Each structure stands twice: as structure tokens, then as C-alpha cells.
Steps between C-alpha positions, in 0.01 A plus 500: 500500500564722799418306819472699823478350849310732736671359808819553699511130595837344419337154514242590235768647277724194543208268423417685179865505396530125567194452278670677208362853538704812568253754637566860579414577865286802583386523862139614533522694824142395580390532862394144578307610810236670287339164420295320760303180463450180696562286191872430454473400132308818418748711696801350320333546161389857574849600616656341191256694283575829678873453452464399137276797416722748684808392305313478170374859542856623552642314200264640237601214270198314358721218370661421836392190688472596867492233771385583852500257793434499871492225763331449835484206739167382637561346841245417770245740355745790468658658194872544556721719286852605592558516877538851639816415692715217637282458808192440285693257278610295803147489641360402162750217457423367847134479396568355154746224592354155454192648330391585148390813317399596149721736300296703250677680217306743286604552138406776261620526142430803288577601144341806348141514621473123563548357846457166674509440876504174694635356824671167562510317834740244645476329839821531701584258784744644751756290688519469878779753534658574835504837675874521425439439127227764494718757675794426269280517189338828596844644587601453133235756400366278222153444651448876541503551124234249391133419539438246773851553644655211307658402172514165329790593273730644767599433858139426596479208259634263769203594720235401245434128519275486195258675271186412307493688172736698281824587682535809279190642667686489831800676344259773393420441133331191356656424163217270384236761588707781348534300178121464485439870567755608240332261258167670573663821376587321175871473579679167465712417804791386288507837322599656836818293524823690443 
């Protein structure tokens, strides 16, 4: 079966490959700023759906399984996506250190005219990082590329002191949830293994 990941995220691709899938990557090109809501789970799910539908429409392949995802961090009543620049990333990290936020990852799977959408959430506890550590981390550029300005599977992993929930959600694609959604489409997870 043709599996298509509607995401440019190297972490999502690596996670799927580690789980035995070998998806084709097609970037959606969706303008994420077109969606506005005060509910982070709904926002993540809606963006995942937009990306999935945009790629599916371009493929014109009813047999393809298209997977769309998007992540946002809910922190102190705000929804945080990717920081606009290094200055914003530094300011964000100075607020987040020693605190906790909730990372929401929306998932949309589509095959033919059937589609399922759901979001997963994981609580992330940030370490008490120093100003020097924040400056050094932001200087790497890594936090500028990801929702919430941190990774758990890269350099930022040392600055996360714990999570409550599925760590895959924090990486950007929950394998347990994805398995359930693919199952809802009538596809066995193990049939996706290469």
C-alpha cells in the first residue's frame, strides 16, 4: 500500500521508519495561519486535516493512505507553534523553564473518501535551564523549526525533565493513536510494515 506523509518533519518521518513504515513525503504547502481557535487540540487536529486533504487532493490516488499531522504547545493559556525568530525562542524558553506545558499533536488519516481525525496530548515538564543553555540551544537553530521551540528527540531532549503521556506525541506523531486511526480505515498496522 502506498503510504504518504503530508509533513516535512524529519522527526515524523524517522519515527514512522523506525516503526517499520517507509512513507513517501509530500509537503502540503498549507498556510497554517489560516486557522484560528483558542482550543489547542482542535487547532492541531484542524491543521492536520488541512494538510492531509491538501496532499490527498494532489495525489489523485484513492488507494493511497495519507497521514497528516501538526503540533502545538499549550502553555500558560497560549497556543505556541514555531517561534518566529531566535529572539522569540529565547524569550519563550525563559518563560517555560521549570514549568510545564501540554503538547497537542493532531492526526488525520485518509484513504479514498474515508477520513479520521483526532488529537493526542502529552504533558511536558521543562528543566530549570540556565540563560547560557537557552542561548546555546537557540543558537543551534533547532528550536526555530519545531512547535513549542523544543524537541525531545534532539538537542532539546536534555532540557525536558519528564513527560506524562506518549513520547511519540511530543516527537510529532503518536504511533498508538495512528495505529488506531489506520485500523478505523480497515487497514491492519502490520500490513504497513516494509
